[in-house]
Structure formats: C-alpha cells, structure tokens
GUVEX-743256 format. One record per residue (C-alpha): residue in three letters; x, z, y. Coordinates in steps of 0.25 Angstrom, whole numbers, plus 5000, padded with zeros to 4 digits. Each point is the difference from the previous one (the first is absolute). Layout:
<sites>
> residuo/xx/zz/yy
> ALA/X/Z/Y
...
</sites>
This chain:
<sites>
> residuo/xx/zz/yy
> MET/5659/5295/5026
> SER/4997/4991/5012
> LYS/5002/5005/5014
> MET/4985/4997/5003
> LYS/4996/5007/4988
> LYS/5007/5013/5004
> THR/4994/4999/5014
> LEU/4986/5001/4994
> LEU/5003/5010/4990
> LEU/5005/5008/5011
> LEU/4988/4997/5009
> ALA/4991/5004/4989
> ALA/5007/5013/4998
> ALA/5000/5003/5015
> ILE/4984/4996/5002
> MET/4996/5009/4987
> VAL/5006/5013/5008
> PHE/4996/4996/5014
> THR/4989/5006/5006
> LEU/4997/4994/5013
> ALA/4994/5010/5011
> ALA/4999/4990/5011
> CYS/4993/4988/5001
> SER/4987/4994/5004
> SER/4993/5000/4986
> SER/5007/5013/4996
> ASN/4996/5007/4988
> ASN/4999/5012/5008
> ASN/4995/4995/5014
> SER/4991/4988/4999
> GLY/4989/5004/4989
> ASN/5005/4991/4989
> ASN/5005/5010/4991
> ALA/4994/4995/4987
> THR/5005/4988/4994
> ASN/4988/4990/5000
> SER/5003/4987/4994
> ASN/4989/4990/5001
> SER/5002/4985/4998
> SER/4990/4990/5006
> ASP/5001/4985/5000
> THR/5001/4992/5013
> SER/5002/4985/5001
> SER/5007/4991/5010
> ASN/5009/4988/5002
> SER/5012/5000/5006
> ASP/5010/4990/5004
> ASN/4999/4984/5001
> SER/5006/4998/4986
> SER/4990/5008/4993
> LYS/4988/4994/5008
> ALA/5005/4985/4997
> SER/5001/5003/4985
> GLY/4988/5008/4999
> GLU/5007/5009/4991
> THR/4994/5015/5000
> VAL/5011/5010/5002
> GLU/4999/5014/4998
> LEU/5007/5011/5008
> SER/5001/5015/4997
> PHE/5000/5009/5011
> TRP/5004/5015/4999
> THR/4994/5008/5012
> LEU/5001/5014/5005
> GLY/4991/5010/5005
> ASN/4987/4997/5008
> THR/5000/4986/5007
> ASN/4990/4988/5002
> TYR/5010/4991/4992
> GLU/4990/4997/4989
> ASP/4990/4995/5011
> LEU/5011/4992/5006
> ALA/5004/4994/4987
> ASN/4985/4996/4997
> GLN/5000/4993/5014
> TYR/5014/4993/4997
> MET/4994/4995/4987
> GLN/4987/4994/5006
> ASP/5009/4991/5009
> ASN/5009/4997/4988
> PRO/4992/4999/4987
> ASN/5012/4997/4991
> ILE/5007/5014/5002
> VAL/4996/5012/4992
> ILE/5005/5013/5006
> LYS/4998/5012/4989
> ILE/5002/5013/5008
> GLN/5005/5013/4994
> ASN/4999/5011/5009
> THR/5007/5014/4998
> GLY/4998/5012/5007
> ASP/5013/5007/4997
> GLN/5011/4994/5007
> THR/5011/5006/4991
> ALA/4993/4994/4988
> HIS/4998/4986/5007
> HIS/5015/4999/5003
> ASN/5003/5005/4986
> ASN/4993/4990/4993
> LEU/5007/4989/5008
> THR/5014/5006/4997
> THR/4996/5000/4985
> ALA/4996/4985/5000
> LEU/5012/4996/5007
> SER/5008/5007/4991
> ALA/4994/4994/4988
> GLY/5000/4986/5005
> SER/4985/4998/5000
> GLY/4987/5005/5005
> ALA/5002/5001/5015
> PRO/4989/4995/5009
> ASP/5001/4987/5008
> ILE/4998/5008/5012
> PHE/5003/5015/5001
> GLN/4997/5009/5013
> LEU/5013/5008/5003
> GLU/4999/5013/5008
> ILE/5011/5003/5009
> GLY/5004/5013/4993
> PHE/5005/4992/4989
> MET/5006/4989/5008
> GLU/5015/5003/4998
> ARG/4999/5001/4985
> PHE/4994/4987/4999
> LEU/5009/4993/5010
> ALA/5011/5005/4991
> ALA/4993/4992/4989
> GLN/4998/4987/5009
> ASN/5005/4990/4989
> SER/4986/5004/4993
> PHE/4992/4995/5013
> HIS/4999/4986/5007
> ASN/5006/5000/5013
> LEU/4988/4996/5008
> ASN/5010/4994/5010
> ASP/5001/4988/4991
> LEU/4985/5000/4999
> GLY/4997/4998/5015
> ALA/5001/5015/5005
> ALA/5010/4997/5010
> ASP/4989/4991/5007
> VAL/4991/5012/5003
> LYS/5010/5011/5003
> ALA/4997/4999/5014
> ASN/4985/5005/4997
> PHE/5004/5013/4996
> LEU/5006/5013/5006
> ASP/5016/4998/5000
> TRP/5002/5014/4994
> LYS/4989/4999/4989
> TRP/5006/4986/4995
> ALA/5014/5006/5000
> GLN/4995/5011/4990
> ALA/4999/4989/4989
> SER/5012/4992/5004
> SER/5014/5001/4994
> VAL/5010/5006/5010
> ASP/5004/4987/5004
> GLY/4987/4994/5001
> SER/5002/4989/4990
> PHE/4989/5006/4989
> GLN/4986/5003/5003
> ILE/4994/5008/4989
> GLY/4986/5001/5006
> LEU/4990/4996/5011
> PRO/4995/5011/5009
> THR/4987/5006/4998
> ASP/4996/5014/5007
> ILE/5008/5009/5008
> ALA/4999/5015/5003
> PRO/5007/5003/5014
> THR/5000/5015/5004
> VAL/4993/5006/5011
> ALA/4997/5014/5005
> TYR/4986/5005/4995
> TYR/4996/5012/5009
> ARG/4988/5009/5003
> THR/4994/4999/5014
> ASP/4992/5013/4999
> LEU/5014/5008/4997
> LEU/5007/4994/5011
> GLU/4989/5003/5009
> GLN/5002/5015/4996
> ALA/5015/4999/5005
> GLY/4996/4993/5013
> LEU/5007/4987/4995
> PRO/4994/4985/5003
> THR/4991/4995/4989
> ASP/5001/4985/5005
> PRO/5007/4992/4990
> VAL/5009/4994/5011
> GLU/5003/5012/5008
> PHE/5003/5008/4987
> SER/5009/4988/4995
> ALA/5007/5000/5014
> LEU/5001/5016/4999
> ILE/5008/4999/4986
> ASP/5008/4986/5002
> THR/5013/5007/4997
> TRP/5003/5010/4988
> ASP/5006/5010/5010
> LYS/4986/4999/5008
> PHE/4993/5001/4986
> ALA/5007/5013/4997
> THR/4997/5006/5014
> VAL/4985/4997/4999
> ALA/5000/5005/4986
> LYS/5006/5013/5003
> GLN/4991/5001/5012
> PHE/4988/4998/4991
> THR/5003/5009/4989
> ASP/5004/5011/5010
> ALA/4986/4998/5008
> THR/4992/4999/4987
> GLY/5007/5006/4988
> ILE/4998/4989/4993
> PRO/5011/4989/4994
> PHE/5001/4988/5008
> VAL/5005/4991/4988
> ASP/4993/5000/4986
> SER/5013/5000/4991
> ARG/5014/5000/4999
> ASP/5000/4987/4991
> LEU/4992/4992/5010
> ILE/5008/5004/5013
> TYR/5013/4998/4993
> ASN/4995/4985/4995
> ALA/4996/4997/5014
> VAL/5013/5002/5006
> ARG/5008/4995/4988
> ASP/4994/4986/5000
> GLN/5005/4997/5014
> ALA/5014/4998/4995
> ASP/5008/4988/5004
> GLY/4997/4991/4989
> GLN/5004/5009/4988
> ILE/4997/5014/4995
> TYR/5009/5006/4989
> PHE/5007/4988/4995
> ASP/5007/4989/5006
> LYS/4993/4986/4999
> GLU/5013/4992/4999
> SER/5009/5009/4991
> GLY/4989/5008/4994
> GLU/5008/5013/5002
> PHE/4995/5013/5004
> ILE/4999/5003/5015
> GLY/4989/5011/5001
> ASN/5011/5010/5002
> THR/5005/4992/5014
> ASN/4988/4993/5004
> PRO/4995/5007/5012
> GLN/4986/4998/4999
> VAL/4999/5006/4987
> LYS/5007/5013/5006
> LYS/4991/4999/5011
> ALA/4988/5000/4992
> TYR/5005/5011/4992
> ASP/5004/5009/5012
> PHE/4986/4997/5007
> THR/4992/5005/4988
> ILE/5008/5011/4999
> LYS/4997/5003/5015
> GLY/4987/4999/4999
> ILE/4999/5010/4987
> GLN/5009/5010/5009
> GLU/4990/4999/5011
> GLY/4987/5000/4993
> TRP/4994/4988/5003
> VAL/5002/4993/4987
> ALA/4990/5005/4990
> ASN/5004/5005/4986
> TYR/4990/4991/4993
> ALA/5005/4991/4988
> LEU/4995/4986/5001
> TRP/4988/4998/4992
> ALA/4998/5014/4996
> ALA/4987/5006/5001
> ASP/5003/5009/5012
> TRP/5005/4987/5007
> THR/4987/4993/4997
> GLN/4991/5012/5005
> ALA/5009/5002/5013
> THR/4997/4985/5003
> ASN/4984/5003/5000
> ASP/5002/5015/5006
> GLY/5010/4997/5012
> GLY/5012/5007/4994
> PHE/5009/4990/5008
> ALA/4999/4990/5011
> VAL/5009/4988/4996
> LEU/5002/4992/4987
> PRO/5011/4990/5001
> GLY/4996/4989/4990
> PRO/4998/4986/4996
> ALA/4987/4991/5002
> TRP/4994/5004/4986
> MET/5001/5014/5003
> LEU/4987/4999/5009
> GLY/4993/4999/4986
> ASN/5006/5014/4996
> VAL/4996/5006/5013
> LYS/4986/4995/4999
> SER/4999/5005/4986
> ASN/5006/5014/5003
> GLY/4994/5002/5012
> PRO/4985/4996/5001
> ASP/4997/5011/5009
> SER/5010/4996/5010
> ALA/4993/4986/5002
> GLY/5001/4995/5015
> LEU/5011/5010/5003
> TRP/5012/4992/4995
> ARG/5008/4989/5008
> ILE/5013/4992/4999
> ALA/5011/5000/5008
> GLN/5014/4993/5000
> LEU/5012/5008/4994
> PRO/5011/5002/5009
> GLU/5011/4990/5000
> GLY/4995/4990/4991
> SER/4993/4999/4986
> GLY/5003/4999/4986
> ASN/4992/4994/4988
> TRP/4996/5007/4988
> GLY/4993/4991/4990
> GLY/4996/4985/4998
> SER/5002/4990/4990
> PHE/5004/4985/4997
> LEU/4995/4989/4990
> SER/5012/4995/4991
> ILE/5001/4990/4990
> PRO/5007/5004/4987
> LYS/5009/4988/4994
> GLN/4992/5002/4987
> THR/4989/4992/5006
> LYS/4998/4985/4996
> HIS/4992/4998/5013
> ALA/5009/5003/5012
> GLU/4995/4991/5010
> GLU/4986/5003/4997
> ALA/5002/5014/5001
> TYR/5008/4999/5013
> ALA/4989/4991/5006
> PHE/4990/5012/4996
> ILE/5009/5011/5006
> GLU/5003/4992/5013
> TRP/4984/4999/5001
> MET/4998/5015/4997
> THR/5010/5004/5011
> SER/4995/4991/5011
> GLN/4995/5006/5012
> GLU/4985/4996/4996
> GLN/5001/5007/4987
> GLN/5007/5012/5006
> LEU/4989/5002/5010
> LYS/4990/5001/4988
> THR/5008/5009/4993
> PHE/5001/5010/5012
> THR/4986/4998/5003
> VAL/4995/5003/4986
> SER/5011/5010/4994
> GLY/5006/5006/5013
> LEU/5014/4993/4996
> MET/5010/4999/5013
> PRO/5003/4986/5001
> SER/5015/4995/5001
> THR/4997/4987/5008
> PRO/5002/5005/5016
> ALA/4992/4987/5005
> LEU/4987/5008/4994
> PHE/5003/5012/5009
> GLU/4993/4992/5011
> ALA/4988/4995/4993
> ALA/4987/5006/5005
> GLU/4996/5004/4987
> PHE/5013/5009/4998
> LYS/5004/5005/5014
> ASP/4985/5004/5003
> HIS/4998/5008/4987
> THR/4996/5014/5002
> ASP/4998/5012/4992
> GLU/4990/5011/5002
> PHE/5008/5011/4993
> LEU/5010/4998/5011
> GLY/4990/5001/5011
> GLY/4998/4985/5001
> GLN/5015/4997/5002
> ALA/5005/4986/4998
> SER/5008/5004/4988
> ALA/5005/4987/4996
> ALA/5006/4997/5013
> GLU/5008/5014/4999
> PHE/5005/4995/4986
> ALA/5004/4987/5006
> SER/5008/5006/5011
> ALA/5006/5009/4989
> ALA/5004/4988/4992
> GLU/5007/4993/5011
> ARG/5009/5012/5002
> VAL/5005/5000/4985
> ALA/5014/4995/4998
> PRO/5005/4995/4988
> ILE/5007/5010/4991
> TYR/5008/5001/4986
> TYR/4996/5011/4991
> GLY/5008/4997/4987
> PRO/4998/5003/4985
> LEU/5003/5014/5001
> HIS/4992/5003/5013
> ASP/4988/5008/4993
> GLN/5009/5010/4992
> THR/5010/5001/5012
> ASP/4987/5004/5009
> SER/4996/5009/4991
> TYR/5013/5009/5001
> ILE/4999/5000/5015
> LYS/4986/5004/5000
> GLU/5003/5011/4989
> ALA/5010/5006/5010
> ILE/4990/5000/5011
> GLN/4990/5006/4991
> ASN/5010/5012/4997
> VAL/5002/5002/5014
> GLN/4985/5002/5003
> GLU/4996/5006/4988
> LYS/5012/5009/4996
> GLY/5007/5002/5014
> ALA/5012/4993/4994
> ASP/5012/4996/5009
> PRO/4997/4986/5006
> GLN/5016/4996/4999
> ALA/5001/5006/4986
> GLU/4988/4992/4995
> TRP/5005/4987/5007
> ASP/5013/5001/4993
> ALA/4994/5003/4987
> ALA/4990/4988/5001
> ILE/5012/4991/5004
> GLN/5007/5005/4988
> LYS/4988/4997/4991
> ILE/5000/4986/5005
> GLU/5013/4997/4998
> ASN/5000/5005/4986
> LEU/4987/4991/4998
> ILE/5008/4989/5004
> LYS/5011/5002/4991
> ARG/4990/5000/4988
> SER/4993/4989/5004
</sites>
C-alpha cells in the first residue's frame, strides 16, 4: 500500500470518529445542524484559454453552511459565460469533510473546488499530495492581500505549500452585558471596559469584584475562558510545529490557561454552565453571566439565545490579544481537470470586493485587512449591540491574532484538558491530580496514534 493511500485511509478513520465542537459553522453552534445538500447550477468562464477557445468548462464546488456563494457564482458566470459552476451545499461539516475523504481515498469523485473548514485543516494538510499547491497557480501573488495568520493556517510549516485561499475568519472578543456591569458599578463603555480588563490579572480582579458585588458569575463557562487564554500561545499550543512532538505539558500558556480557569472556578466567577447546554442558553437571555469570550460568529448565538437582552450587549477586546475560532478556505483537489479555471474562480471569490459582499449578505468576517478601512465595513452597526460599530471591533480583534499551530491531535488533546477542568468544577477534584491525569491520557493517546 502506498504512503499516500495509507495517509488517506488514516485520514478517513480519524475524521469518521472526529466530532468538532469549535468552528464557525459548527454542528453545535451555527444552526447548520442538518445535512442540507442542494445542487444548483451556475455558469461562468474563467481563464484566457477557455475564453479563447469558447470551450465550456464545468466546475463542481462543494460549499459548507450558510453563505452567499451561490449568488457570487451566478455573478461570476454572467461575466464569464463559458464556465458552469455546480454547487453542492452541505450543512453538516463532518459529513462535508467525510465526503471529500471518501472521494480522495477512492481516487475519483472529488469536486473541482472544496470549502475546507479550519477545524479539519491539519488532517488535509497531511494529505497535501491530493491537492494542488495554490502557490503554483498564482497564490503567492495575492498572499499580501490577506491577514498573515490566516494565510499561515493553510500553509505547510515551511510555507512552500498552500492548500487554500482564505475566506472568512472568526476572531475572539468579549461580549458583555451593560446592565449587569452597571449593577456592580463598572464602566459599560466598550473602550473603558476594554481598558479595565486589558491584562488577565486585571480581568480576574474585576471578575471577582463583580461576582462579590452581584452574586452573578462574571464569565459564562469554563470552556470559553480556557479557550481565550489558551489561544494566546506563542505559535503553538499542544504540539511543536516543527517536530510534531507533544509540548502541552511544558507550554507555559497552556498551564496558564488551565490555572486561570481553575482560579475562576475556585473564586466563583466562572459559571458552571456547559457550553451549548439548555441552561447556558437560558442564562444568555436571563442575565446569568456578564461576559462571554467568543468568536465573531458567536454573536449569532447570543442573538438567538437572548432575544430579551437585545440592546444590552456590547463587544470589548479580550486581554492581551485575541484568538481565532473558525473560518474556512477554498482548495482545489488534484482530481480536477480544470485547475487553472478553478483557481481563477477562487481568486475572484476571495477578493476584497467579493468578501465585502459575503460580509454584507451572510455576516462572514473577511480575511482581507484592507477591507477593514472601507466605509461599508467599518461603519456597520448592530442595534442588538446598542448601535455599536461591531465590524470595527471584530477587525480590531483580527489584527491582534497571531499565527498558531494546532496539530492533528489538537481536538482530542484539548478534550482531556477540559475534562480535567470539568472534574474540578463539578466534582471538586484536585486540580493538580486532574492535570497530571490529563497529561497521562494525552501521552497514551499519542502512543496509540
């Protein structure tokens, strides 16, 4: 069996048991729970060779979740009448990526263009021989158009291979309730509140002050506060980006995130709500916590979970930097017979002009920083947030994100750490014993993998 075949089979097995709980179009958090496959035809023409010959070129495009990509494809084909784009949309991201894995393993059936979600990136980078290197098709010429950290997410460690062009991003911010802060005598203006909590030490002090004054937890959940601190690691979290070796037990930011979350639990300012649970949803509406650290797409959840709290929420910047949780890329599997035409389309799709349309129609945060200065973007306001210029806040967060490496076993590893934190909060377990047990489980996982 070839090395490539082994890689793809392992990839298939890994993804079949993999349930992602964190991404912009997550099964748990974006409302796209059902597999919703629609096929729609869109026509367009692409590169000069196709135009010159008049040849009709058909491109299949597998998309994920709620986007305006069908409308954009229709526009592209009006300008380029020799291209036909057939869109297959799936709402379930696990099924979406499993379908591609099956096609790659079989050697046929893959689309010409595939929307690749960041949560599955490391698995497909491991099978990069099944994808076109977009640098060979001209991607290097547009690299400067995108946020550095976003571009790096779809690159090989040495940067020589580019698996996808960036689409949307999901920088993390602090959503907070102004009415609850007022109860504790804290400032409610976003600039003032951001300054008040601009280090994690100051955040903890304010959190305890708030909970002591109101009896209400400051932060919504252990998972989200852990994520917020964890994602500020210096380039890598649990695994070394060069060697792939496990470093989570020695990475100071991982232990800082763990200890900080435990501190919040012990001091009572981290609520005992499980993310996505019914009581967490209800607390969003009823004022069961003051701060929710989350990505840009989380605003949709806050709105749907908290209709009675409209106008009371605002966005502040997280202490010491931002992370990113979600977003996707457009890639080109090698099975395509029309790589140049496919690349011409995805370069157009990810341009500043089209990303502005996607933001306006679908609310997806763009990955092209030049757009952050466009009036249509920076002047966008949200009445749910009391008329705050939300797009500008997300842009500020995006510019505070640093490139970070996750590694193929990130999600399983992360789940063991979070299980340890849960045991501390719900069972009163000893934090050090739980940390040691989690590290042992992770080391055993690595041995089996």
